All heavy atoms as a GROMACS GRO file, in nm:
protein
  573
    1MET      N    1   8.074   8.634  11.398
    1MET     CA    2   8.208   8.647  11.444
    1MET      C    3   8.308   8.615  11.332
    1MET      O    4   8.406   8.682  11.317
    1MET     CB    5   8.229   8.552  11.562
    1MET     CG    6   8.304   8.611  11.673
    1MET     SD    7   8.295   8.489  11.806
    1MET     CE    8   8.400   8.568  11.917
    2MET      N    9   8.277   8.511  11.258
    2MET     CA   10   8.366   8.473  11.147
    2MET      C   11   8.367   8.585  11.040
    2MET      O   12   8.469   8.610  10.982
    2MET     CB   13   8.320   8.342  11.085
    2MET     CG   14   8.344   8.222  11.168
    2MET     SD   15   8.517   8.189  11.198
    2MET     CE   16   8.567   8.132  11.039
    3TYR      N   17   8.253   8.650  11.019
    3TYR     CA   18   8.249   8.756  10.923
    3TYR      C   19   8.338   8.871  10.967
    3TYR      O   20   8.413   8.930  10.887
    3TYR     CB   21   8.103   8.806  10.905
    3TYR     CG   22   8.098   8.926  10.811
    3TYR    CD1   23   8.103   8.910  10.676
    3TYR    CD2   24   8.088   9.055  10.861
    3TYR    CE1   25   8.097   9.017  10.589
    3TYR    CE2   26   8.084   9.162  10.776
    3TYR     CZ   27   8.088   9.145  10.641
    3TYR     OH   28   8.086   9.249  10.556
    4ALA      N   29   8.331   8.910  11.093
    4ALA     CA   30   8.413   9.018  11.144
    4ALA      C   31   8.561   8.986  11.133
    4ALA      O   32   8.644   9.072  11.095
    4ALA     CB   33   8.376   9.050  11.289
    5ILE      N   34   8.598   8.864  11.162
    5ILE     CA   35   8.737   8.825  11.154
    5ILE      C   36   8.786   8.820  11.008
    5ILE      O   37   8.890   8.876  10.973
    5ILE     CB   38   8.759   8.688  11.221
    5ILE    CG1   39   8.744   8.706  11.373
    5ILE    CG2   40   8.896   8.630  11.188
    5ILE    CD1   41   8.745   8.579  11.450
    6GLY      N   42   8.709   8.754  10.923
    6GLY     CA   43   8.753   8.737  10.784
    6GLY      C   44   8.739   8.854  10.694
    6GLY      O   45   8.807   8.870  10.597
    7SER      N   46   8.641   8.942  10.726
    7SER     CA   47   8.614   9.053  10.634
    7SER      C   48   8.664   9.188  10.684
    7SER      O   49   8.677   9.279  10.606
    7SER     CB   50   8.462   9.062  10.611
    7SER     OG   51   8.417   8.946  10.550
    8VAL      N   52   8.686   9.200  10.812
    8VAL     CA   53   8.731   9.327  10.869
    8VAL      C   54   8.872   9.320  10.927
    8VAL      O   55   8.959   9.393  10.885
    8VAL     CB   56   8.629   9.377  10.977
    8VAL    CG1   57   8.674   9.509  11.033
    8VAL    CG2   58   8.490   9.389  10.918
    9LEU      N   59   8.891   9.232  11.021
    9LEU     CA   60   9.020   9.230  11.092
    9LEU      C   61   9.131   9.168  11.014
    9LEU      O   62   9.242   9.222  11.005
    9LEU     CB   63   9.002   9.158  11.224
    9LEU     CG   64   8.904   9.222  11.324
    9LEU    CD1   65   8.894   9.137  11.448
    9LEU    CD2   66   8.943   9.362  11.356
   10PHE      N   67   9.108   9.051  10.952
   10PHE     CA   68   9.213   8.979  10.886
   10PHE      C   69   9.172   8.948  10.744
   10PHE      O   70   9.180   8.832  10.696
   10PHE     CB   71   9.245   8.845  10.960
   10PHE     CG   72   9.282   8.868  11.103
   10PHE    CD1   73   9.198   8.830  11.203
   10PHE    CD2   74   9.405   8.925  11.136
   10PHE    CE1   75   9.232   8.848  11.337
   10PHE    CE2   76   9.439   8.941  11.267
   10PHE     CZ   77   9.352   8.903  11.369
   11CYS      N   78   9.130   9.046  10.671
   11CYS     CA   79   9.082   9.022  10.533
   11CYS      C   80   9.202   8.996  10.438
   11CYS      O   81   9.315   9.032  10.466
   11CYS     CB   82   8.999   9.139  10.483
   11CYS     SG   83   9.085   9.296  10.488
   12ASP      N   84   9.169   8.933  10.327
   12ASP     CA   85   9.271   8.908  10.224
   12ASP      C   86   9.220   8.963  10.093
   12ASP      O   87   9.115   9.025  10.083
   12ASP     CB   88   9.307   8.759  10.215
   12ASP     CG   89   9.189   8.673  10.175
   12ASP    OD1   90   9.080   8.725  10.152
   12ASP    OD2   91   9.206   8.550  10.173
   13LYS      N   92   9.295   8.940   9.985
   13LYS     CA   93   9.257   8.997   9.856
   13LYS      C   94   9.131   8.940   9.797
   13LYS      O   95   9.069   9.002   9.712
   13LYS     CB   96   9.375   8.979   9.755
   13LYS     CG   97   9.491   9.065   9.789
   13LYS     CD   98   9.601   9.051   9.688
   13LYS     CE   99   9.722   9.130   9.730
   13LYS     NZ  100   9.833   9.110   9.635
   14SER      N  101   9.092   8.820   9.839
   14SER     CA  102   8.970   8.760   9.784
   14SER      C  103   8.849   8.836   9.829
   14SER      O  104   8.748   8.844   9.761
   14SER     CB  105   8.957   8.613   9.826
   14SER     OG  106   8.924   8.605   9.963
   15GLY      N  107   8.851   8.890   9.953
   15GLY     CA  108   8.741   8.966  10.006
   15GLY      C  109   8.624   8.881  10.050
   15GLY      O  110   8.529   8.930  10.106
   16ALA      N  111   8.630   8.750  10.026
   16ALA     CA  112   8.516   8.666  10.060
   16ALA      C  113   8.557   8.547  10.147
   16ALA      O  114   8.477   8.501  10.224
   16ALA     CB  115   8.448   8.616   9.932
   17ARG      N  116   8.676   8.501  10.134
   17ARG     CA  117   8.719   8.380  10.204
   17ARG      C  118   8.758   8.411  10.348
   17ARG      O  119   8.812   8.515  10.379
   17ARG     CB  120   8.836   8.314  10.136
   17ARG     CG  121   8.806   8.254  10.004
   17ARG     CD  122   8.923   8.188   9.948
   17ARG     NE  123   9.024   8.292   9.923
   17ARG     CZ  124   9.150   8.268   9.888
   17ARG    NH1  125   9.191   8.144   9.879
   17ARG    NH2  126   9.236   8.365   9.866
   18VAL      N  127   8.729   8.318  10.434
   18VAL     CA  128   8.775   8.325  10.574
   18VAL      C  129   8.857   8.198  10.597
   18VAL      O  130   8.812   8.088  10.566
   18VAL     CB  131   8.657   8.325  10.673
   18VAL    CG1  132   8.707   8.324  10.814
   18VAL    CG2  133   8.570   8.449  10.647
   19GLY      N  134   8.978   8.216  10.644
   19GLY     CA  135   9.064   8.103  10.665
   19GLY      C  136   9.009   8.003  10.766
   19GLY      O  137   8.950   8.041  10.867
   20THR      N  138   9.024   7.874  10.734
   20THR     CA  139   8.972   7.770  10.824
   20THR      C  140   9.048   7.766  10.957
   20THR      O  141   8.996   7.710  11.054
   20THR     CB  142   8.976   7.633  10.756
   20THR    OG1  143   9.111   7.608  10.715
   20THR    CG2  144   8.886   7.630  10.636
   21HIS      N  145   9.167   7.822  10.964
   21HIS     CA  146   9.242   7.821  11.088
   21HIS      C  147   9.172   7.906  11.198
   21HIS      O  148   9.198   7.886  11.315
   21HIS     CB  149   9.387   7.871  11.068
   21HIS     CG  150   9.398   8.003  11.004
   21HIS    ND1  151   9.384   8.022  10.866
   21HIS    CD2  152   9.420   8.125  11.055
   21HIS    CE1  153   9.395   8.150  10.840
   21HIS    NE2  154   9.416   8.213  10.953
   22PHE      N  155   9.082   7.995  11.156
   22PHE     CA  156   9.010   8.073  11.257
   22PHE      C  157   8.906   7.986  11.329
   22PHE      O  158   8.866   8.019  11.440
   22PHE     CB  159   8.939   8.194  11.192
   22PHE     CG  160   9.034   8.300  11.148
   22PHE    CD1  161   9.047   8.331  11.014
   22PHE    CD2  162   9.117   8.364  11.236
   22PHE    CE1  163   9.135   8.426  10.973
   22PHE    CE2  164   9.206   8.460  11.194
   22PHE     CZ  165   9.216   8.491  11.064
   23LEU      N  166   8.862   7.878  11.267
   23LEU     CA  167   8.766   7.790  11.335
   23LEU      C  168   8.828   7.728  11.462
   23LEU      O  169   8.762   7.717  11.566
   23LEU     CB  170   8.719   7.678  11.238
   23LEU     CG  171   8.633   7.724  11.125
   23LEU    CD1  172   8.607   7.606  11.031
   23LEU    CD2  173   8.503   7.778  11.176
   24ARG      N  174   8.954   7.691  11.454
   24ARG     CA  175   9.022   7.634  11.570
   24ARG      C  176   9.037   7.737  11.679
   24ARG      O  177   9.019   7.708  11.797
   24ARG     CB  178   9.159   7.582  11.526
   24ARG     CG  179   9.234   7.510  11.636
   24ARG     CD  180   9.362   7.452  11.585
   24ARG     NE  181   9.440   7.542  11.503
   24ARG     CZ  182   9.538   7.622  11.552
   24ARG    NH1  183   9.568   7.616  11.681
   24ARG    NH2  184   9.603   7.702  11.470
   25ILE      N  185   9.062   7.862  11.642
   25ILE     CA  186   9.081   7.968  11.739
   25ILE      C  187   8.949   7.998  11.810
   25ILE      O  188   8.946   8.023  11.930
   25ILE     CB  189   9.134   8.096  11.672
   25ILE    CG1  190   9.276   8.072  11.621
   25ILE    CG2  191   9.126   8.216  11.764
   25ILE    CD1  192   9.330   8.183  11.536
   26LEU      N  193   8.839   7.990  11.738
   26LEU     CA  194   8.708   8.024  11.792
   26LEU      C  195   8.633   7.905  11.850
   26LEU      O  196   8.516   7.914  11.883
   26LEU     CB  197   8.621   8.090  11.684
   26LEU     CG  198   8.675   8.223  11.631
   26LEU    CD1  199   8.590   8.271  11.518
   26LEU    CD2  200   8.678   8.324  11.745
   27ASP      N  201   8.704   7.792  11.863
   27ASP     CA  202   8.641   7.674  11.917
   27ASP      C  203   8.586   7.696  12.057
   27ASP      O  204   8.475   7.656  12.089
   27ASP     CB  205   8.740   7.557  11.918
   27ASP     CG  206   8.677   7.427  11.952
   27ASP    OD1  207   8.560   7.407  11.919
   27ASP    OD2  208   8.744   7.341  12.014
   28ASP      N  209   8.662   7.766  12.138
   28ASP     CA  210   8.616   7.800  12.274
   28ASP      C  211   8.596   7.954  12.276
   28ASP      O  212   8.694   8.029  12.287
   28ASP     CB  213   8.722   7.757  12.375
   28ASP     CG  214   8.674   7.782  12.517
   28ASP    OD1  215   8.561   7.821  12.538
   28ASP    OD2  216   8.757   7.758  12.609
   29VAL      N  217   8.474   7.996  12.269
   29VAL     CA  218   8.442   8.138  12.259
   29VAL      C  219   8.487   8.214  12.384
   29VAL      O  220   8.536   8.327  12.375
   29VAL     CB  221   8.292   8.159  12.234
   29VAL    CG1  222   8.255   8.307  12.234
   29VAL    CG2  223   8.251   8.096  12.105
   30GLU      N  224   8.475   8.155  12.501
   30GLU     CA  225   8.514   8.222  12.622
   30GLU      C  226   8.667   8.244  12.625
   30GLU      O  227   8.713   8.347  12.668
   30GLU     CB  228   8.468   8.146  12.746
   30GLU     CG  229   8.319   8.154  12.761
   30GLU     CD  230   8.272   8.098  12.894
   30GLU    OE1  231   8.353   8.096  12.990
   30GLU    OE2  232   8.156   8.061  12.904
   31GLU      N  233   8.740   8.149  12.578
   31GLU     CA  234   8.887   8.164  12.573
   31GLU      C  235   8.925   8.268  12.466
   31GLU      O  236   9.014   8.348  12.484
   31GLU     CB  237   8.955   8.031  12.539
   31GLU     CG  238   9.106   8.040  12.538
   31GLU     CD  239   9.170   7.909  12.506
   31GLU    OE1  240   9.109   7.803  12.528
   31GLU    OE2  241   9.285   7.911  12.459
   32ALA      N  242   8.851   8.268  12.354
   32ALA     CA  243   8.882   8.365  12.247
   32ALA      C  244   8.858   8.508  12.294
   32ALA      O  245   8.920   8.600  12.242
   32ALA     CB  246   8.795   8.334  12.126
   33SER      N  247   8.770   8.527  12.390
   33SER     CA  248   8.744   8.664  12.437
   33SER      C  249   8.864   8.715  12.517
   33SER      O  250   8.876   8.837  12.541
   33SER     CB  251   8.618   8.668  12.525
   33SER     OG  252   8.639   8.595  12.645
   34GLN      N  253   8.954   8.629  12.558
   34GLN     CA  254   9.072   8.668  12.634
   34GLN      C  255   9.190   8.702  12.543
   34GLN      O  256   9.294   8.750  12.591
   34GLN     CB  257   9.114   8.560  12.731
   34GLN     CG  258   9.004   8.524  12.829
   34GLN     CD  259   8.967   8.641  12.920
   34GLN    OE1  260   9.050   8.713  12.968
   34GLN    NE2  261   8.838   8.660  12.939
   35TYR      N  262   9.182   8.673  12.415
   35TYR     CA  263   9.290   8.698  12.322
   35TYR      C  264   9.313   8.848  12.300
   35TYR      O  265   9.217   8.926  12.314
   35TYR     CB  266   9.264   8.632  12.185
   35TYR     CG  267   9.260   8.481  12.186
   35TYR    CD1  268   9.194   8.413  12.087
   35TYR    CD2  269   9.318   8.407  12.286
   35TYR    CE1  270   9.190   8.276  12.084
   35TYR    CE2  271   9.316   8.269  12.286
   35TYR     CZ  272   9.249   8.205  12.186
   35TYR     OH  273   9.244   8.069  12.183
   36ALA      N  274   9.432   8.886  12.266
   36ALA     CA  275   9.463   9.026  12.238
   36ALA      C  276   9.437   9.050  12.089
   36ALA      O  277   9.530   9.054  12.007
   36ALA     CB  278   9.608   9.053  12.274
   37TRP      N  279   9.310   9.068  12.056
   37TRP     CA  280   9.270   9.084  11.915
   37TRP      C  281   9.329   9.210  11.854
   37TRP      O  282   9.365   9.214  11.737
   37TRP     CB  283   9.119   9.082  11.902
   37TRP     CG  284   9.063   8.948  11.929
   37TRP    CD1  285   9.001   8.907  12.043
   37TRP    CD2  286   9.062   8.836  11.841
   37TRP    NE1  287   8.962   8.775  12.033
   37TRP    CE2  288   9.001   8.727  11.911
   37TRP    CE3  289   9.112   8.813  11.713
   37TRP    CZ2  290   8.983   8.603  11.851
   37TRP    CZ3  291   9.095   8.688  11.657
   37TRP    CH2  292   9.033   8.586  11.725
   38GLY      N  293   9.340   9.318  11.930
   38GLY     CA  294   9.396   9.441  11.877
   38GLY      C  295   9.542   9.424  11.840
   38GLY      O  296   9.585   9.469  11.733
   39THR      N  297   9.617   9.358  11.926
   39THR     CA  298   9.758   9.332  11.897
   39THR      C  299   9.772   9.243  11.774
   39THR      O  300   9.860   9.268  11.690
   39THR     CB  301   9.824   9.266  12.019
   39THR    OG1  302   9.807   9.350  12.132
   39THR    CG2  303   9.973   9.245  11.996
   40ALA      N  304   9.693   9.141  11.766
   40ALA     CA  305   9.701   9.049  11.650
   40ALA      C  306   9.665   9.122  11.522
   40ALA      O  307   9.728   9.102  11.417
   40ALA     CB  308   9.610   8.931  11.674
   41THR      N  309   9.564   9.209  11.525
   41THR     CA  310   9.522   9.283  11.408
   41THR      C  311   9.632   9.381  11.366
   41THR      O  312   9.663   9.388  11.244
   41THR     CB  313   9.393   9.359  11.434
   41THR    OG1  314   9.294   9.265  11.475
   41THR    CG2  315   9.345   9.430  11.312
   42LEU      N  316   9.691   9.451  11.456
   42LEU     CA  317   9.802   9.544  11.420
   42LEU      C  318   9.920   9.468  11.364
   42LEU      O  319   9.986   9.513  11.268
   42LEU     CB  320   9.841   9.629  11.541
   42LEU     CG  321   9.748   9.744  11.572
   42LEU    CD1  322   9.794   9.815  11.700
   42LEU    CD2  323   9.740   9.843  11.457
   43ALA      N  324   9.953   9.353  11.422
   43ALA     CA  325  10.063   9.274  11.370
   43ALA      C  326  10.032   9.227  11.226
   43ALA      O  327  10.120   9.233  11.141
   43ALA     CB  328  10.088   9.152  11.460
   44TYR      N  329   9.910   9.190  11.203
   44TYR     CA  330   9.868   9.150  11.067
   44TYR      C  331   9.879   9.265  10.971
   44TYR      O  332   9.930   9.252  10.859
   44TYR     CB  333   9.723   9.095  11.070
   44TYR     CG  334   9.670   9.057  10.938
   44TYR    CD1  335   9.708   8.940  10.879
   44TYR    CD2  336   9.584   9.139  10.866
   44TYR    CE1  337   9.659   8.899  10.755
   44TYR    CE2  338   9.532   9.102  10.743
   44TYR     CZ  339   9.571   8.983  10.687
   44TYR     OH  340   9.524   8.949  10.563
   45LEU      N  341   9.835   9.387  11.013
   45LEU     CA  342   9.842   9.502  10.926
   45LEU      C  343   9.987   9.542  10.897
   45LEU      O  344  10.020   9.578  10.781
   45LEU     CB  345   9.769   9.619  10.989
   45LEU     CG  346   9.615   9.608  10.988
   45LEU    CD1  347   9.555   9.723  11.068
   45LEU    CD2  348   9.564   9.609  10.846
   46TYR      N  349  10.073   9.533  10.994
   46TYR     CA  350  10.217   9.565  10.971
   46TYR      C  351  10.280   9.465  10.876
   46TYR      O  352  10.360   9.498  10.790
   46TYR     CB  353  10.293   9.572  11.102
   46TYR     CG  354  10.267   9.698  11.178
   46TYR    CD1  355  10.231   9.696  11.312
   46TYR    CD2  356  10.273   9.825  11.118
   46TYR    CE1  357  10.207   9.811  11.383
   46TYR    CE2  358  10.249   9.941  11.187
   46TYR     CZ  359  10.215   9.933  11.320
   46TYR     OH  360  10.189  10.048  11.387
   47ARG      N  361  10.236   9.338  10.884
   47ARG     CA  362  10.285   9.235  10.791
   47ARG      C  363  10.236   9.270  10.649
   47ARG      O  364  10.310   9.257  10.553
   47ARG     CB  365  10.236   9.098  10.836
   47ARG     CG  366  10.267   8.990  10.742
   47ARG     CD  367  10.416   8.956  10.746
   47ARG     NE  368  10.442   8.846  10.656
   47ARG     CZ  369  10.544   8.837  10.580
   47ARG    NH1  370  10.638   8.930  10.581
   47ARG    NH2  371  10.560   8.734  10.499
   48GLN      N  372  10.111   9.313  10.637
   48GLN     CA  373  10.056   9.349  10.509
   48GLN      C  374  10.129   9.474  10.451
   48GLN      O  375  10.147   9.484  10.329
   48GLN     CB  376   9.908   9.374  10.514
   48GLN     CG  377   9.827   9.249  10.548
   48GLN     CD  378   9.849   9.139  10.449
   48GLN    OE1  379   9.860   9.159  10.327
   48GLN    NE2  380   9.866   9.016  10.500
   49LEU      N  381  10.167   9.568  10.539
   49LEU     CA  382  10.246   9.682  10.491
   49LEU      C  383  10.379   9.637  10.435
   49LEU      O  384  10.427   9.688  10.333
   49LEU     CB  385  10.269   9.783  10.605
   49LEU     CG  386  10.156   9.874  10.639
   49LEU    CD1  387  10.188   9.952  10.765
   49LEU    CD2  388  10.128   9.971  10.523
   50ASP      N  389  10.441   9.540  10.501
   50ASP     CA  390  10.567   9.485  10.453
   50ASP      C  391  10.552   9.422  10.315
   50ASP      O  392  10.630   9.447  10.223
   50ASP     CB  393  10.625   9.384  10.554
   50ASP     CG  394  10.748   9.316  10.504
   50ASP    OD1  395  10.842   9.386  10.461
   50ASP    OD2  396  10.753   9.190  10.504
   51ILE      N  397  10.447   9.342  10.301
   51ILE     CA  398  10.423   9.275  10.174
   51ILE      C  399  10.392   9.378  10.064
   51ILE      O  400  10.441   9.366   9.952
   51ILE     CB  401  10.310   9.174  10.187
   51ILE    CG1  402  10.354   9.057  10.278
   51ILE    CG2  403  10.260   9.124  10.053
   51ILE    CD1  404  10.242   8.964  10.319
   52SER      N  405  10.313   9.479  10.096
   52SER     CA  406  10.273   9.577   9.992
   52SER      C  407  10.390   9.668   9.953
   52SER      O  408  10.380   9.733   9.852
   52SER     CB  409  10.156   9.662  10.042
   52SER     OG  410  10.196   9.744  10.150
   53SER      N  411  10.497   9.673  10.033
   53SER     CA  412  10.609   9.757   9.994
   53SER      C  413  10.704   9.690   9.897
   53SER      O  414  10.801   9.752   9.853
   53SER     CB  415  10.687   9.801  10.121
   53SER     OG  416  10.747   9.689  10.180
   54ARG      N  417  10.680   9.566   9.864
   54ARG     CA  418  10.766   9.494   9.773
   54ARG      C  419  10.742   9.533   9.628
   54ARG      O  420  10.636   9.580   9.592
   54ARG     CB  421  10.746   9.343   9.790
   54ARG     CG  422  10.785   9.297   9.928
   54ARG     CD  423  10.760   9.151   9.945
   54ARG     NE  424  10.788   9.117  10.083
   54ARG     CZ  425  10.748   9.007  10.139
   54ARG    NH1  426  10.679   8.917  10.069
   54ARG    NH2  427  10.778   8.980  10.268
   55TYR      N  428  10.842   9.515   9.547
   55TYR     CA  429  10.837   9.548   9.407
   55TYR      C  430  10.724   9.470   9.337
   55TYR      O  431  10.713   9.350   9.354
   55TYR     CB  432  10.971   9.522   9.337
   55TYR     CG  433  10.972   9.557   9.193
   55TYR    CD1  434  10.985   9.686   9.153
   55TYR    CD2  435  10.959   9.458   9.098
   55TYR    CE1  436  10.988   9.721   9.018
   55TYR    CE2  437  10.959   9.490   8.961
   55TYR     CZ  438  10.973   9.624   8.923
   55TYR     OH  439  10.972   9.654   8.792
   56GLY      N  440  10.644   9.539   9.262
   56GLY     CA  441  10.538   9.476   9.183
   56GLY      C  442  10.406   9.460   9.253
   56GLY      O  443  10.308   9.426   9.189
   57VAL      N  444  10.399   9.485   9.381
   57VAL     CA  445  10.271   9.474   9.452
   57VAL      C  446  10.196   9.603   9.437
   57VAL      O  447  10.251   9.712   9.454
   57VAL     CB  448  10.296   9.442   9.604
   57VAL    CG1  449  10.165   9.437   9.680
   57VAL    CG2  450  10.373   9.310   9.616
   58LYS      N  451  10.069   9.595   9.405
   58LYS     CA  452   9.988   9.713   9.375
   58LYS      C  453   9.879   9.740   9.475
   58LYS      O  454   9.809   9.838   9.463
   58LYS     CB  455   9.929   9.702   9.234
   58LYS     CG  456  10.034   9.693   9.128
   58LYS     CD  457   9.973   9.676   8.993
   58LYS     CE  458  10.082   9.658   8.888
   58LYS     NZ  459  10.029   9.630   8.759
   59GLN      N  460   9.858   9.651   9.569
   59GLN     CA  461   9.747   9.667   9.667
   59GLN      C  462   9.794   9.648   9.810
   59GLN      O  463   9.888   9.572   9.834
   59GLN     CB  464   9.638   9.562   9.639
   59GLN     CG  465   9.562   9.586   9.510
   59GLN     CD  466   9.456   9.479   9.493
   59GLN    OE1  467   9.466   9.367   9.547
   59GLN    NE2  468   9.352   9.511   9.422
   60LEU      N  469   9.724   9.712   9.899
   60LEU     CA  470   9.744   9.693  10.039
   60LEU      C  471   9.616   9.633  10.095
   60LEU      O  472   9.508   9.683  10.068
   60LEU     CB  473   9.773   9.826  10.110
   60LEU     CG  474   9.781   9.825  10.259
   60LEU    CD1  475   9.896   9.735  10.308
   60LEU    CD2  476   9.799   9.965  10.314
   61VAL      N  477   9.628   9.524  10.166
   61VAL     CA  478   9.512   9.453  10.217
   61VAL      C  479   9.506   9.475  10.368
   61VAL      O  480   9.603   9.475  10.436
   61VAL     CB  481   9.525   9.302  10.188
   61VAL    CG1  482   9.410   9.227  10.247
   61VAL    CG2  483   9.531   9.277  10.039
   62GLY      N  484   9.384   9.493  10.416
   62GLY     CA  485   9.364   9.507  10.561
   62GLY      C  486   9.268   9.619  10.592
   62GLY      O  487   9.228   9.697  10.505
   63PHE      N  488   9.233   9.633  10.717
   63PHE     CA  489   9.145   9.738  10.762
   63PHE      C  490   9.232   9.862  10.794
   63PHE      O  491   9.273   9.883  10.906
   63PHE     CB  492   9.063   9.693  10.883
   63PHE     CG  493   8.954   9.785  10.923
   63PHE    CD1  494   8.849   9.812  10.837
   63PHE    CD2  495   8.956   9.847  11.045
   63PHE    CE1  496   8.746   9.898  10.875
   63PHE    CE2  497   8.854   9.933  11.083
   63PHE     CZ  498   8.750   9.959  10.995
   64ILE      N  499   9.260   9.940  10.695
   64ILE     CA  500   9.354  10.050  10.698
   64ILE      C  501   9.318  10.158  10.802
   64ILE      O  502   9.408  10.215  10.861
   64ILE     CB  503   9.373  10.111  10.558
   64ILE    CG1  504   9.411  10.001  10.459
   64ILE    CG2  505   9.480  10.220  10.560
   64ILE    CD1  506   9.526   9.917  10.498
   65PRO      N  507   9.193  10.188  10.827
   65PRO     CA  508   9.163  10.291  10.929
   65PRO      C  509   9.225  10.263  11.065
   65PRO      O  510   9.252  10.356  11.142
   65PRO     CB  511   9.009  10.293  10.937
   65PRO     CG  512   8.966  10.252  10.802
   65PRO     CD  513   9.070  10.149  10.756
   66LEU      N  514   9.252  10.139  11.098
   66LEU     CA  515   9.318  10.107  11.223
   66LEU      C  516   9.461  10.162  11.228
   66LEU      O  517   9.516  10.191  11.333
   66LEU     CB  518   9.321   9.957  11.248
   66LEU     CG  519   9.187   9.896  11.284
   66LEU    CD1  520   9.200   9.745  11.299
   66LEU    CD2  521   9.130   9.956  11.410
   67LEU      N  522   9.524  10.176  11.112
   67LEU     CA  523   9.658  10.232  11.107
   67LEU      C  524   9.657  10.384  11.119
   67LEU      O  525   9.759  10.446  11.144
   67LEU     CB  526   9.730  10.192  10.977
   67LEU     CG  527   9.762  10.044  10.963
   67LEU    CD1  528   9.822  10.019  10.828
   67LEU    CD2  529   9.855  10.000  11.075
   68GLU      N  530   9.540  10.445  11.096
   68GLU     CA  531   9.528  10.592  11.096
   68GLU      C  532   9.497  10.647  11.234
   68GLU      O  533   9.486  10.768  11.248
   68GLU     CB  534   9.421  10.632  10.994
   68GLU     CG  535   9.455  10.593  10.855
   68GLU     CD  536   9.342  10.617  10.758
   68GLU    OE1  537   9.230  10.662  10.802
   68GLU    OE2  538   9.359  10.590  10.639
   69VAL      N  539   9.478  10.564  11.332
   69VAL     CA  540   9.443  10.610  11.466
   69VAL      C  541   9.565  10.680  11.530
   69VAL      O  542   9.676  10.631  11.522
   69VAL     CB  543   9.397  10.491  11.553
   69VAL    CG1  544   9.371  10.538  11.694
   69VAL    CG2  545   9.270  10.433  11.496
   70ASN      N  546   9.541  10.795  11.590
   70ASN     CA  547   9.647  10.869  11.654
   70ASN      C  548   9.644  10.838  11.802
   70ASN      O  549   9.553  10.878  11.875
   70ASN     CB  550   9.627  11.019  11.630
   70ASN     CG  551   9.740  11.102  11.687
   70ASN    OD1  552   9.840  11.048  11.731
   70ASN    ND2  553   9.721  11.232  11.683
   71PHE      N  554   9.745  10.765  11.848
   71PHE     CA  555   9.753  10.731  11.991
   71PHE      C  556   9.824  10.843  12.064
   71PHE      O  557   9.937  10.873  12.039
   71PHE     CB  558   9.830  10.597  12.007
   71PHE     CG  559   9.758  10.481  11.948
   71PHE    CD1  560   9.799  10.430  11.826
   71PHE    CD2  561   9.649  10.426  12.010
   71PHE    CE1  562   9.734  10.322  11.771
   71PHE    CE2  563   9.587  10.318  11.956
   71PHE     CZ  564   9.626  10.268  11.835
   72GLN      N  565   9.754  10.900  12.163
   72GLN     CA  566   9.817  11.007  12.240
   72GLN      C  567   9.820  10.975  12.383
   72GLN      O  568   9.741  10.911  12.439
   72GLN     CB  569   9.740  11.137  12.218
   72GLN     CG  570   9.747  11.187  12.078
   72GLN     CD  571   9.673  11.322  12.066
   72GLN    OE1  572   9.626  11.379  12.164
   72GLN    NE2  573   9.660  11.368  11.945
   0.00000   0.00000   0.00000
């Protein structure tokens, strides 16, 4: 679960680290299953788009295929 969160959904430029704040979120697995993970992931990706649009930034971080989905 930590791998999926740190490497796919909320990845960073290191590509290997997983934030320790995710341990607190996953403390109760049954409660974590009720979270809106899709909404949180899209919010994270939009934040990364904002950061990558700044002057001097050369990379976009995140699972970009999620932004390519066509909602109809």
